[in-house]
C-alpha positions as CSV (number, residue, x, y, z in Angstrom):
1,M,28.9,-12.5,9.7
2,V,28.0,-12.8,6.3
3,D,31.1,-12.1,3.6
4,N,29.9,-13.4,0.3
5,V,27.6,-12.0,-2.2
6,V,24.0,-13.7,-2.0
7,T,22.4,-14.1,-5.7
8,G,19.3,-15.8,-5.1
9,L,16.6,-17.1,-2.5
10,P,18.2,-20.1,-1.4
11,Q,20.8,-18.8,-0.3
12,L,19.7,-16.0,1.3
13,S,17.4,-18.5,3.3
14,K,20.7,-19.9,4.6
15,E,22.8,-16.7,5.3
16,F,19.6,-15.8,7.0
17,G,19.1,-18.6,9.1
18,E,22.8,-18.4,10.8
19,L,22.4,-14.6,12.1
20,S,21.2,-14.6,15.7
21,Q,17.3,-14.3,16.8
22,Q,17.4,-10.4,17.0
23,I,19.7,-9.7,14.0
24,Q,17.2,-12.1,11.8
25,K,14.1,-9.9,13.5
26,Q,16.2,-6.4,12.6
27,T,17.6,-7.7,9.0
28,G,14.2,-9.6,8.0
29,R,11.8,-6.2,9.2
30,R,14.0,-4.0,6.6
31,M,14.2,-6.4,4.0
32,V,10.5,-6.4,3.8
33,A,10.0,-3.3,4.3
34,A,12.3,-3.2,1.0
35,G,9.3,-5.3,-1.1
36,A,7.2,-3.4,-0.3
37,G,8.5,-0.3,-1.1
38,H,8.9,-2.0,-4.2
39,A,5.7,-3.3,-4.9
40,V,4.5,0.8,-3.6
41,K,6.5,2.2,-6.4
42,S,5.3,-0.1,-8.9
43,V,1.6,0.3,-7.8
44,K,2.2,4.4,-8.8
45,R,3.6,3.5,-11.8
46,T,0.2,1.7,-12.7
47,I,-1.4,4.3,-11.6
48,K,0.0,6.4,-13.8
49,S,0.8,3.9,-16.8
50,K,-3.8,3.7,-16.7
51,G,-4.1,7.5,-16.5
52,L,-5.8,8.1,-13.2
53,V,-3.8,10.5,-11.9
54,K,-6.0,13.7,-12.2
55,S,-4.7,15.8,-8.5
56,G,-2.2,13.8,-7.3
57,A,-4.4,13.2,-4.4
58,L,-4.4,9.1,-5.3
59,L,-0.5,9.3,-6.1
60,R,0.5,10.6,-2.9
61,N,-1.6,8.1,-0.6
62,V,-0.3,5.1,-2.0
63,V,1.8,3.6,0.6
64,K,3.0,0.3,2.6
65,Q,1.9,-0.4,6.3
66,R,3.8,-2.8,8.3
67,D,1.0,-5.3,10.4
68,R,1.3,-4.9,13.9
69,R,0.5,-8.0,15.0
70,P,1.5,-11.2,12.2
71,P,1.2,-14.7,12.8
72,Q,4.4,-15.5,15.0
73,G,7.6,-15.4,13.2
74,Q,6.1,-13.9,10.5
75,I,6.8,-9.7,9.3
76,R,4.1,-8.5,7.3
77,Y,3.7,-5.5,5.2
78,G,0.5,-4.3,3.4
79,I,-0.2,-1.7,0.5
80,K,-3.0,0.7,1.0
81,V,-4.1,4.0,-0.2
82,R,-4.9,6.2,2.5
83,H,-7.7,7.9,2.8
84,G,-10.2,10.0,5.0
85,K,-9.3,10.6,8.9
86,H,-6.3,8.4,8.0
87,I,-4.5,11.0,6.5
88,K,-2.3,13.4,8.8
89,A,-2.5,17.2,8.5
90,N,-5.7,16.6,5.8
91,K,-8.0,19.4,7.3
92,V,-11.9,19.8,6.2
93,S,-12.7,21.6,3.5
94,K,-16.2,22.1,4.1
95,T,-19.2,20.3,6.0
96,L,-21.5,18.8,3.9
97,A,-24.4,17.8,5.7
98,K,-25.7,16.9,9.4
99,R,-26.5,12.9,9.2
100,R,-30.4,12.6,10.7
101,L,-29.9,9.5,12.8
102,T,-26.5,9.5,14.4
103,G,-26.0,13.5,14.5
104,G,-22.4,13.3,13.6
105,K,-21.5,15.6,10.2
106,S,-20.3,14.2,6.4
107,A,-16.7,16.4,5.3
108,Q,-15.3,17.0,2.5
109,R,-11.7,17.1,2.8
110,K,-8.3,18.3,0.6
111,N,-6.6,16.0,-0.9
112,D,-8.6,13.2,0.0
113,P,-8.8,9.9,-2.3
114,Y,-11.9,8.9,-1.7
115,Y,-12.5,7.5,-4.7
116,W,-9.7,4.9,-4.5
117,R,-12.8,2.3,-4.3
118,F,-14.4,2.8,-7.4
119,L,-11.8,2.6,-9.7
120,E,-10.0,-0.8,-8.2
121,L,-13.4,-2.1,-7.5
122,G,-15.7,-0.8,-10.2
123,W,-19.3,0.9,-9.8
124,Q,-22.8,1.1,-11.1
125,T,-24.2,3.6,-12.8
126,T,-28.4,4.3,-12.2
127,P,-30.1,7.0,-14.5
128,K,-31.5,9.8,-13.2
129,R,-35.1,9.8,-12.1
130,S,-37.2,12.1,-14.9
131,I,-40.0,15.0,-12.9
132,K,-42.8,13.5,-14.7
133,N,-41.9,10.1,-13.6
134,K,-41.9,10.3,-10.0
135,G,-43.9,7.1,-10.7
136,G,-43.8,4.1,-8.0
137,I,-42.7,0.8,-7.8
138,A,-43.3,0.0,-11.3
139,A,-40.8,3.2,-12.2
140,R,-38.0,2.7,-9.9
141,R,-37.7,-1.4,-11.0
142,R,-37.4,0.7,-14.6
143,R,-34.8,2.9,-13.0
144,V,-32.8,-0.2,-11.4
145,S,-32.9,-2.2,-14.7
146,K,-31.2,0.4,-16.7
147,R,-28.1,0.2,-14.1
148,T,-25.0,-0.4,-16.0
149,R,-21.8,-1.8,-14.8
150,V,-18.8,0.6,-15.0
151,Q,-15.9,-1.6,-15.2
152,P,-12.9,-1.4,-12.6
153,K,-9.5,-0.3,-13.2
154,R,-7.4,-2.2,-10.9
155,F,-4.0,-0.5,-9.7
156,L,-3.5,-2.0,-6.6
157,R,-3.9,-5.7,-8.1
158,G,-2.2,-4.8,-11.4
159,G,1.1,-3.2,-9.6
160,W,1.4,-5.9,-7.2
161,V,1.4,-8.0,-10.1
162,M,3.9,-6.4,-11.9
163,S,6.2,-5.8,-8.6
164,Q,6.4,-9.7,-8.1
165,L,9.1,-9.9,-10.4
166,G,11.8,-7.3,-8.2
167,I,11.0,-7.9,-4.7
168,E,13.5,-10.5,-4.8
169,P,16.4,-8.5,-6.0
170,E,15.2,-5.8,-3.8
171,M,15.0,-8.0,-0.6
172,I,19.3,-9.2,-1.6
173,K,19.9,-5.7,-1.9
174,A,18.1,-4.5,1.6
175,F,20.3,-7.8,3.1
176,Q,23.6,-7.0,1.7
177,K,23.7,-3.1,2.7
178,D,22.4,-4.1,6.4
179,M,24.7,-7.1,6.2
180,A,27.5,-4.7,4.6
181,K,26.4,-1.5,7.6
182,R,27.0,-4.1,10.5
183,R,30.1,-5.0,9.6
184,S,31.5,-2.1,8.8
185,N,30.0,-1.1,12.6
186,H,31.4,-4.4,14.4
187,G,34.9,-3.5,13.1
188,K,34.7,0.0,14.2
189,Q,33.9,-1.7,17.8
190,M,36.6,-3.7,17.4
191,I,39.2,-0.8,17.0
192,K,37.6,1.2,19.8
193,W,38.2,-1.9,22.2
194,G,42.0,-2.2,20.9
195,Y,41.4,-4.9,18.8
196,R,42.8,-4.9,15.0
């Protein structure tokens, strides 16, 4: 087991390589999860700093998610915003409309940050059609030409960039914590079996 203090990534990779495959997988998952947790906190700080907190739904639904099918030998986590049906216990507050073609229903859900894409990617505004000019193609073209682009307020990318400096220490801290836990459990097993 590892006894000395890990100070950087080169030393961490060396110490990590000395572990067995099973321990590498378990510890690696914990380390990457700790780094992703740091990134989530950074994204939430970015949301607060940009003034995007309205109801708190966006803050509550920024989460880390483990990639279930990563390439061989990799452990990956992603940062995402849960929305729609993916929010647990998210009840439909009211049914808005019934779709003509599919017959499905469009629903509004409580605490659903459906608008996160608009904030992250930006959107276009189109002026309302005037009652006088119901007009045909020419009026429609004039309306479309007056569209304005609303600039994005990138909270996911901004938070990720801000978090990159702090991910390495978080992963090292998770590695050291896991190794200390394994050492203490190993010592308890040796005492239980009669070794000192």
